[in-house]
C-alpha positions in Angstrom: 182.3 57.9 86.3 182.6 61.2 84.6 179.6 63.0 83.4 178.7 63.6 79.7 179.1 67.3 80.3 182.7 66.9 81.2 183.4 64.8 78.1 182.0 67.5 75.8 184.3 70.1 77.2 184.9 73.7 75.8 181.9 75.1 77.8 179.2 73.7 75.4 177.1 72.3 78.3 177.3 75.5 80.2 176.0 77.4 77.2 173.0 75.1 76.8 172.1 75.3 80.5 172.3 79.1 80.3 169.9 79.2 77.3 167.4 77.0 79.1 167.5 79.2 82.2 166.9 82.3 80.1 163.9 80.6 78.5 162.3 79.7 81.8 162.9 83.1 83.2 161.3 84.7 80.2 158.2 82.5 80.6 157.9 83.4 84.3 158.1 87.1 83.6 155.6 87.0 80.7 152.1 87.9 81.9 149.2 85.5 81.5 146.6 86.6 79.1 143.8 85.5 81.6 143.5 87.2 85.0 142.6 84.6 87.8 143.1 87.0 90.7 139.3 87.3 91.3 139.2 83.6 92.2 142.0 84.0 94.9 139.6 84.4 97.9 137.1 81.6 96.9 136.8 79.1 99.6 138.5 81.3 102.2 136.1 82.3 105.0 136.9 85.2 107.2 137.2 84.9 111.0 133.6 85.9 111.7 132.2 83.2 109.3 134.5 80.5 110.7 133.5 81.6 114.3 129.8 81.1 113.5 130.5 77.6 112.1 132.9 76.6 114.8 135.8 76.1 112.4 138.2 78.1 114.4 141.2 77.1 116.6 141.4 78.0 120.3 144.4 80.3 119.7 142.3 82.5 117.4 139.7 83.2 120.0 139.8 86.5 121.9 139.9 86.7 125.7 136.2 87.5 126.0 135.2 84.7 123.6 137.3 82.2 125.6 135.5 83.3 128.8 132.1 82.7 127.1 133.1 79.2 126.2 134.2 78.4 129.8 130.9 79.9 131.1 128.8 77.8 128.7 130.7 74.7 129.7 130.2 75.4 133.4 126.4 75.9 132.8 126.2 72.6 130.9 128.1 70.8 133.7 125.7 72.3 136.3 122.7 71.1 134.3 124.1 67.6 134.0 124.9 67.5 137.7 121.3 68.6 138.5 119.9 65.8 136.3 122.2 63.3 138.0 121.0 64.4 141.5 117.3 64.1 140.4 118.0 60.6 139.0 119.7 59.6 142.2 116.8 61.0 144.3 114.3 59.1 142.1 116.1 55.8 142.5 116.4 56.3 146.3 112.6 57.0 146.5 111.9 53.8 144.6 113.9 51.8 147.1 112.4 53.5 150.2 108.8 53.7 148.9 107.9 51.2 146.2 104.9 51.9 143.9 101.5 51.1 145.4 100.1 48.3 143.3 97.4 47.2 145.7 94.7 48.4 143.3 95.8 45.6 140.9 95.2 42.8 143.4 92.1 40.7 142.8 91.4 42.4 139.4 91.6 40.9 135.9 92.1 43.2 133.0 90.9 42.0 129.6 93.1 44.5 127.7 95.8 47.0 128.0 93.2 49.8 127.6 91.3 48.4 130.6 94.5 48.3 132.7 95.2 52.0 131.9 91.7 53.0 132.8 92.0 51.2 136.1 95.4 52.8 136.7 94.0 56.3 136.0 91.0 55.8 138.3 93.1 54.5 141.1 95.8 57.2 141.0 95.2 60.4 139.1 91.4 60.5 139.4 91.6 59.6 143.1 94.2 62.1 144.0 92.3 64.8 142.0 89.1 64.0 143.9 91.0 64.3 147.2 92.5 67.7 146.2 89.1 69.0 145.1 87.5 68.1 148.4 90.2 70.0 150.4 89.8 73.0 148.1 93.1 72.6 146.2 91.6 73.3 142.7 94.9 73.8 141.0 96.2 70.3 142.0 92.9 68.7 141.2 93.0 70.3 137.7 96.6 69.0 137.2 95.7 65.4 138.2 92.5 65.2 136.2 94.0 66.8 133.1 96.9 64.3 133.4 94.4 61.5 133.5 92.7 62.8 130.4 96.0 63.1 128.6 97.0 59.5 129.5 93.8 58.1 128.2 93.9 60.1 125.0 97.4 58.8 124.4 96.1 55.3 124.0 94.8 56.2 120.6 92.1 53.5 120.5 89.2 54.9 122.6 87.2 51.8 123.7 83.8 52.3 125.4 85.4 52.0 128.9 88.0 54.6 127.9 85.3 57.0 126.7 83.4 56.5 129.9 86.4 57.3 132.0 87.1 60.4 129.8 83.5 61.6 130.3 83.9 61.3 134.1 87.2 63.2 134.2 85.8 66.0 131.9 82.7 66.2 134.1 84.9 66.7 137.1 86.9 69.4 135.3 83.6 71.1 134.2 82.5 71.2 137.9 85.9 72.7 138.8 85.6 75.5 136.2 82.0 76.2 137.5 83.6 76.9 140.9 86.0 79.3 139.2 83.2 80.9 137.0 85.0 79.9 133.8 81.8 79.2 131.9 83.4 79.1 128.4 85.5 76.2 129.5 82.5 74.5 131.1 80.7 74.6 127.7 83.7 73.3 125.8 84.1 70.3 128.2 80.4 69.4 128.2 80.3 69.7 124.4 82.9 67.0 124.2 81.1 64.8 126.6 77.7 65.2 124.9 79.3 64.4 121.5 79.9 60.8 122.8 77.1 60.6 125.5 74.2 62.8 124.3 72.1 62.0 127.4 74.8 62.4 130.1 72.9 63.9 133.0 75.7 65.9 134.6 77.0 67.3 131.3 73.5 68.4 130.2 72.9 70.1 133.5 76.3 71.8 133.6 76.0 73.0 130.0 72.5 74.3 130.8 74.1 76.3 133.6 76.6 77.8 131.2 73.8 78.8 128.8 71.8 80.2 131.6 74.8 82.4 132.6 75.2 83.5 129.0 71.4 84.3 128.8 71.1 81.9 125.9 67.6 80.9 127.0 66.6 78.8 124.0 69.7 76.6 124.2 69.4 76.3 127.9 65.8 75.3 127.6 66.7 72.6 124.9 69.3 71.0 127.2 67.0 70.9 130.2 64.2 69.4 128.2 66.5 66.6 127.0 67.8 66.1 130.5 64.3 65.8 132.0 63.2 63.5 129.3 65.8 60.9 130.4 65.9 61.9 134.1 62.5 63.3 135.1 63.4 63.0 138.8 66.1 65.7 138.6 64.5 68.5 140.7 67.3 71.0 140.0 66.9 70.8 136.3 63.1 71.2 136.6 63.5 74.3 138.8 66.0 75.8 136.3 63.6 75.1 133.4 60.8 76.9 135.2 63.1 79.9 135.5 64.0 79.9 131.8 60.4 79.5 130.7 59.4 82.3 133.0 62.0 84.6 131.4 61.1 83.7 127.8 57.4 83.7 128.5 57.6 87.0 130.2 59.5 88.6 127.4 57.1 87.3 124.7 54.1 88.4 126.6 55.5 92.0 127.1 57.1 92.5 123.7 55.0 90.7 121.1 52.7 92.5 118.7 50.9 95.6 120.2 52.9 95.6 123.4 55.9 97.1 121.5 53.9 100.0 120.2 52.4 100.6 123.6 55.8 101.6 124.9 55.5 104.8 123.0 52.1 106.4 123.4 52.6 108.9 120.6 52.9 106.1 118.0 50.4 103.6 119.3 48.0 104.3 116.4 50.6 103.5 113.8 51.0 99.8 114.7 47.8 98.4 116.3 48.1 95.2 114.2 51.5 94.2 115.6 53.7 95.5 112.8 56.7 95.4 115.1 57.6 92.1 116.9 60.4 91.3 119.3 61.2 87.7 118.6 63.9 86.9 121.1 66.9 88.3 123.0 70.2 86.8 121.8 72.4 88.5 124.5 71.0 90.3 127.5 72.5 93.7 128.2 73.4 95.6 131.3 71.4 95.0 134.5 69.0 92.3 135.7 67.2 90.5 132.7 64.0 90.5 134.7 63.9 94.3 135.1 62.7 96.9 132.6 65.2 99.2 130.8 65.9 102.2 133.1 68.2 104.2 130.9 65.4 105.8 128.7 64.0 109.1 130.2 60.5 110.2 129.1 61.6 113.8 128.4 64.0 112.6 125.7 61.0 111.5 123.6 59.2 114.8 123.5 60.0 118.4 122.5 62.5 119.7 125.0 66.1 120.7 125.7 67.6 117.3 125.5 67.6 114.3 123.1 69.3 111.0 123.3 71.3 109.6 120.3 71.7 105.8 120.2 74.4 103.9 118.4 73.5 100.5 117.1 74.8 97.7 114.9 72.1 96.3 112.5 71.9 93.3 110.3 68.7 93.4 108.3 67.5 90.4 106.2 64.4 89.4 104.4 62.1 86.6 105.7 63.8 84.4 103.1 67.2 84.9 104.7 68.6 87.3 102.1 70.8 89.9 103.8 69.6 93.4 102.9 71.8 95.6 105.0 74.7 95.2 107.4 76.1 98.1 109.4 79.3 96.2 110.1 80.4 95.5 106.5 79.1 95.3 103.0 80.1 93.6 99.7 80.3 95.9 96.7 78.5 94.3 93.8 79.7 94.5 90.2 77.8 97.2 88.3 78.7 96.5 84.6 77.6 93.5 82.5 81.2 92.6 81.8 82.0 92.5 85.5 78.9 90.4 86.2 79.9 88.0 83.4 83.3 87.6 84.9 81.8 87.0 88.3 79.5 84.3 86.9 82.4 82.6 85.2 84.4 82.6 88.5 81.5 81.4 90.5 80.9 78.5 88.1 84.5 77.4 88.4 84.6 77.6 92.2 81.3 75.7 92.4 82.6 73.0 90.1 85.7 72.6 92.3 83.6 72.5 95.5 81.4 69.7 94.0 84.5 67.8 93.1 85.8 68.2 96.6 82.5 67.3 98.2 82.0 70.7 99.8 78.8 72.5 100.4 77.8 75.1 97.7 78.6 78.7 98.4 76.3 81.7 98.5 76.6 84.6 96.1 77.8 86.9 98.9 80.8 84.6 99.5 82.4 85.9 96.3 82.5 89.6 97.2 85.2 91.4 99.1 84.0 92.8 102.4 84.3 96.5 103.3 83.9 97.7 106.9 81.2 100.2 107.8 80.1 102.3 110.8 77.3 101.7 113.2 73.9 103.3 112.7 73.1 106.4 114.8 70.0 108.5 115.3 68.1 110.3 118.1 65.1 108.5 119.5 62.0 110.1 118.0 63.9 111.2 114.9 61.3 111.5 112.1 63.9 110.6 109.5 64.5 107.1 111.0 62.2 104.1 110.4 59.7 104.1 113.2 59.9 100.3 113.6 63.6 100.5 114.4 63.1 103.5 116.7 60.4 101.6 118.7 62.5 98.4 118.8 65.5 100.2 120.4 63.3 101.7 123.2 62.7 98.2 124.5 66.4 97.3 124.7 69.1 97.7 127.3 72.6 98.9 126.5 74.8 96.0 125.1 71.6 94.0 124.4 71.3 92.1 121.1 67.8 91.1 120.0 65.9 90.0 116.9 62.9 91.9 115.7 60.4 91.6 112.8 59.3 94.9 111.3 56.6 95.2 108.6 56.5 97.7 105.8 54.1 100.2 107.4 56.8 100.9 110.0 59.6 101.1 107.4 59.6 103.2 104.2 56.0 104.4 104.7 56.8 105.9 108.1 59.4 108.3 106.7 58.1 109.2 103.2 56.2 112.3 104.2 59.1 113.6 106.3 61.7 113.4 103.4 59.2 114.9 101.0 58.9 117.8 103.3 62.6 118.6 103.6 63.2 118.0 99.9 65.8 115.2 100.1 65.8 111.5 99.6 66.4 109.2 102.6 69.6 107.8 100.9 71.3 111.2 101.3 71.0 110.8 105.1 72.4 107.3 105.0 69.2 105.6 105.8 69.2 101.8 104.9 67.0 101.2 101.8 64.8 98.2 102.4 62.2 98.3 99.6 64.1 95.6 97.7 63.2 92.6 95.7 64.2 89.4 97.4 67.6 88.2 96.2 67.9 91.3 94.0 71.6 90.8 93.5 71.1 87.3 92.2 68.4 88.6 89.9 70.8 91.1 88.5 73.1 88.3 87.6 70.3 86.4 85.9 68.5 89.3 84.2 70.8 88.9 81.1 69.7 85.2 80.7 66.0 85.2 81.7 63.1 87.4 80.8 61.3 89.6 83.3 58.2 87.4 83.1 60.3 84.3 83.9 61.8 86.1 86.9 58.3 87.0 88.3 59.6 90.3 89.8 56.1 91.4 91.0 55.9 88.3 93.3 59.2 89.0 95.0 58.6 92.3 96.6 59.9 92.6 100.1 57.0 93.2 102.5 58.8 93.1 105.8 62.2 92.5 107.3 63.9 90.7 110.2 66.5 92.9 111.9 69.2 92.0 114.5 69.9 95.1 116.6 72.7 95.5 119.1 72.4 98.6 121.2 76.1 99.7 121.7 75.4 102.8 123.8 73.8 106.3 123.8 74.9 109.9 124.2 72.7 112.8 125.5 72.6 115.8 123.2 71.5 119.3 123.9 68.6 120.4 121.6 69.4 123.9 120.3 66.6 124.0 117.7 64.1 126.8 118.1 61.1 124.6 118.7 62.8 121.6 120.3 62.2 119.3 117.4 65.7 117.9 117.2 66.7 119.8 114.0 69.9 121.0 115.7 71.6 118.8 118.3 74.8 119.6 120.1 77.0 117.4 122.4 80.2 118.1 124.1 81.8 114.7 124.1 84.9 115.9 125.9 85.4 119.5 127.2 89.2 119.4 126.7 92.4 119.1 128.7 91.8 120.7 132.1 95.2 122.6 132.2 94.9 123.7 128.5 93.9 127.2 127.6 90.2 128.1 127.0 89.1 128.2 123.4 88.1 131.8 122.3 87.2 133.5 119.0 90.4 134.5 117.1 92.6 131.8 118.7 95.0 129.9 116.4 93.9 126.3 116.6 94.9 123.0 115.1 92.4 120.2 114.9 90.4 117.7 112.7 86.8 117.7 111.5 84.6 115.2 109.8 81.3 115.8 108.1 79.3 112.6 107.8 75.9 111.3 106.8 74.0 111.3 110.1 72.7 107.7 110.1 75.3 105.4 108.6 78.3 107.7 109.3 79.6 107.8 105.7 82.3 110.4 105.3 81.5 113.5 103.1 84.2 115.9 104.0 87.2 115.4 106.3 90.5 117.0 107.3 92.6 115.2 109.9 94.9 118.1 110.6 94.0 121.7 109.8 95.3 125.0 111.2 93.1 128.1 111.3 92.0 131.0 113.4 88.8 130.1 115.2 85.8 132.2 114.1 87.8 134.1 111.4 89.2 131.8 108.8 86.1 129.5 108.4 84.4 129.8 105.0 87.3 131.6 103.3 88.1 130.1 99.9 90.3 131.3 97.0 91.5 128.4 94.8 92.1 124.6 94.5 95.4 123.0 95.4 97.5 120.5 93.5 95.2 117.7 94.6 92.0 119.7 93.9 91.7 120.4 97.6 90.1 123.8 98.5 92.5 126.4 99.9 92.1 129.7 101.8 93.7 133.0 100.5 96.6 132.5 102.9 97.3 129.0 101.5 95.8 127.1 104.4 93.3 124.3 104.2 89.7 125.3 103.6 87.5 125.0 106.8 83.7 125.1 106.5 81.9 127.7 108.5 79.8 125.0 110.2 83.0 123.6 111.8 83.7 126.9 113.6 80.0 127.2 114.6 80.1 123.7 116.2 82.6 125.1 118.7 81.5 128.7 119.1 77.8 127.9 119.8 78.7 126.0 123.0 77.8 128.7 125.5 76.8 126.5 128.5 80.3 125.5 129.3 83.9 126.4 128.6 85.8 124.4 125.9 89.5 124.0 126.1 92.1 122.7 123.7 91.6 119.0 123.4 87.8 119.4 123.2 85.6 117.0 121.1 82.2 118.2 119.9 79.5 116.7 117.7 76.6 118.6 116.0 73.7 116.8 114.2 71.8 119.0 111.7 68.6 118.3 109.9 69.4 121.2 107.5 73.1 121.0 107.1 75.4 123.3 105.2 74.8 123.8 101.5 77.2 122.6 98.8 79.0 125.9 98.4 79.7 125.9 102.2 81.5 122.5 102.3 82.8 122.2 98.7 83.2 125.7 97.3 84.9 124.5 94.2 81.5 123.1 93.0 79.6 126.3 93.8 79.5 127.8 90.2 78.9 124.4 88.6 75.7 123.8 90.6 74.6 127.4 91.2 71.4 127.0 89.2 70.5 123.8 91.0 70.9 125.6 94.3 68.5 128.4 93.2 65.9 125.9 92.0 66.1 124.1 95.3 65.5 127.4 97.2 62.5 128.1 95.1 61.0 124.8 96.1 61.3 125.8 99.7 64.4 123.9 100.7 65.8 125.4 103.9 69.4 124.3 103.5 71.7 121.4 102.7 71.2 117.8 103.5 71.2 116.2 106.9 74.7 115.8 108.4 76.7 115.0 111.5 79.7 117.2 112.2 82.5 116.0 114.5 85.2 118.5 115.5 88.2 118.0 117.7 90.8 120.6 118.7 94.2 119.2 119.5 95.9 119.9 122.8 98.8 122.5 122.7 102.0 121.2 121.2 100.3 118.1 119.7 100.3 117.3 116.0 99.4 113.9 114.4 102.0 112.1 112.5 102.4 113.4 108.9 102.7 109.8 107.6 99.2 109.0 108.9 97.6 112.4 108.0 96.5 113.2 104.4 97.1 116.8 103.4 94.2 119.2 102.9 90.5 119.0 103.1 89.3 115.9 101.3 85.8 116.0 99.8 83.8 113.0 98.6 83.2 113.4 94.9 79.6 112.1 95.4 78.6 115.2 97.4 77.5 117.3 94.4 75.2 114.6 93.2 73.8 113.8 96.7 73.4 117.3 98.1 72.1 119.3 95.1 70.6 116.9 92.6 67.3 115.2 93.5 
């Protein structure tokens, strides 16, 4: 049948087709007003992404990647083969040696828990006992701990399960005693005594741990409970006699007047027992029965040597209010607005604690903690409270003990000394203990209650309880003219043996720190300074961009006392790398450590000299010269000599 196009003839159809073709072509060539090219790569991951997800064909992998796949497959096949062999060996052992169920014969178990207890006792406990007897402590520990784990997995701890657990833990405690692992002994016996408070073996073994730790009161308490229930236990009775001998001996020697008798020069100041040693929390170095041997008599009198002790102190009132802590302190808000905000926050937290059923918090729990430094002084220092000085003389290095000190051996014992030198004890960093009990809490309440309602006169602190830890001691050379400890010098490290000897005029690089002598608070510091020893010290021209003092040559200002700390060492050679400390009763004046304040307080300095003041406040100066070719990291080292802004107030204004 012919088409319609053929019937029309004369090329009409051809002309129409050509027109439509031109129209389509023009549409294809016409650009779209919207550009979708930015969406072209959406959904198309590159090879690395597909490789991470595993969406890649074998042909796309490189040769090294194919090798990794084959190696991984071989490793997996090896692991599966090993598991198959282990399973086959286990099945063969079951056929050759069936499980020993003889322990089940003739027994009736009322519950599944009872069955598990019997199984543990007949297998793991028994094998552990046998291993322990032959000296295989490792295998015994594995078996007994496996028994404990099996019993704990029951979930429901019936009385028979608890009894079996106590037996296994007692065995483990004995094992750790043989190894000398007393901390683990205490942990295990604690768990036993939580469920069986009168367990004889657990009480005795925990008492052994307390005895080893020198925790005499806790040891004594456990032994008394043990002998109350088991009076026939001769070992416990013998240990109790030893403990009572130690505590009784300590109390007899250190109570009341006995403490003051240790120092004959101060016996008349505390005849009424104003210093009392209550107990020793941790015994220090050496035999607890022996007297301290480190303290030499010549260190307590005028002479060429003194001993500087380093101690941690926590001082509290008899009511339990913490007055001083050498490890940390909590800054208290000074303004009324800050105290109001603190009260509002405390009330909110206390409300939430009550809603949650928690115990109420103390005021100190709401302050941030700031770390401090230990307290340091030389024994016999007239600027330190005599009660603390006497207490430390009865201690051994590393010992921690509790003392009671009454007011006659606190502020009253140093008032005359500080009046004589013209400074207040706070400038030296001495703890201030003439407080009112709960003074910080009273400051919060003073805006709400009258002075009469607070009864401030009845809250005066009359004595303190102090926990002292004697960390160590250093022997200083006394360079003072009359041997009274006003200038002490110690070479803590003489320097690197192969380094050059330090001489006047040498270009040196080092650090120095000028601190308060007792609490170690920083006054002036420079962690990396360069200067010529004996020539550049004390030179000052201007202040830098950060208000730091600078020398005429642009270098950091170095106090003259820093150079003297090194140059006055004439009894030995110092080399680069040396570390030296100097403790001065009359330290450098303000103009010598902070010359930018010299003019501002020039009149105050003149007035102080008229009153007879011999120099600046008490300080400790620590100087270290770095070894050759050593410089500390610039990221960790602040630039210039940093001076505490409180120095002018502390050193020149009474």
